[in-house]
N, C-alpha and C positions, 0 to 999 in steps of 0.2 A: 164354563166357570162359574161360579160368585163369589170376590173373595165378598160379601158382605153375609154379614154370621144367620140362620137364622133365628127368628125370633118365641121367643119357648114357647105364644101365642100359635103358629106354621104348628110343632111339634106335638101338642097336645088338643091337635081341633078342639070340636064344641064341649069335647068334657071333661066336666069337674076335675084339680087336683085330684091325684089315687088318693092321699089324704088330708083333708083342709085343715089347715093349722084350729083356727074356730076361736083365734084369740083373738082381744085387747089389748093390741099390743103398741106404748108412747114411747116412741121414734123423738132422741132428743139431737141435737144438733146443729149450728149458727151455720154450717151453709150448706143453707136452699138442698142446692142439685144434691149434693148428700143424704140428705135429712129425706128430699122427691124421692129419691130412685131409691131407699132401701123401704120406705113405708110402699111403690108399685109392688118390687121384689114381692114385699111383702101379702100382701093384696092377692097375687098370684098364685100365692100361696096357701090362701082360705082368708089368710087375721083381718083386722077390721081394725082399722092403721088407723090414732091418731098422733100428726106431725106436730112438734113444735118446736122451739126458733129457736131457744133461753133458756136456763137451769129454768129462774124465777117461773115461767108462764107455764114453765111446769110444775111444778108446784100444786098444781089444781087438780091439771090431764093425772098423776097418779094418780088417784084416788081410782079411775073407774081400770086399772091397766093390770091385765094377770103376767104382763113382763115388758121391761125396759129394753127400748140402745139406745145405753147414752153416751154421746162426744166427751172424751175426755177429755179436752185442751181448748172449750167455746169463755171464751174473755164472761166476767165478774163469775157469777157460779160456775165453774170447772161441773166433770162427771165425774170425781168422784167427791164436791163439795158434796151435788144431789143428791149421790147413792145417801151419802150420812143424810143427810134430811126428810131422805123416802125413808129411808128403814127410824127413827127418831118421831117424826109421824108413825111409826108406827106399821108398812108397807112392810108386807112380806113376801111381794111375787123375784123373780128371777132378776138379776140384774148384768144387761148383758153391756159392756165396755169400753170402748172402743178409740185404737186414738189414730188419725189420719196420718202417714211419715209427709212432710211439709218439703224433708230433702229426699230424693233420692238414696241420695251412702248411709244416714241415719245409726241403717245397722250393721254396716259396717264399720265403724267403732269400735277401737280395744276399750274391754273391760278391766 
């Protein structure tokens, strides 16, 4: 028995994903590994992905995007400021703003 997980490509074979996304998605994250992993996953699902590693570079890419995945805690222009800029330029595409926890117990803190 193998301890390695089965890759998605193995389980779906050569057949295309059942319902391809057919979207242009902008992924913005200063964590290059995180951005590239998200891009690979979205590509498997049929999306065309544009990856940017900072908020400033993302502003020019958002014009072609049908949807955006933004990192909340980027240095410089963070995800909230980037979302506000996208809206200020007239962008109406759906925005998904994510935060990667930097410490395992951050969500256990009492409010």
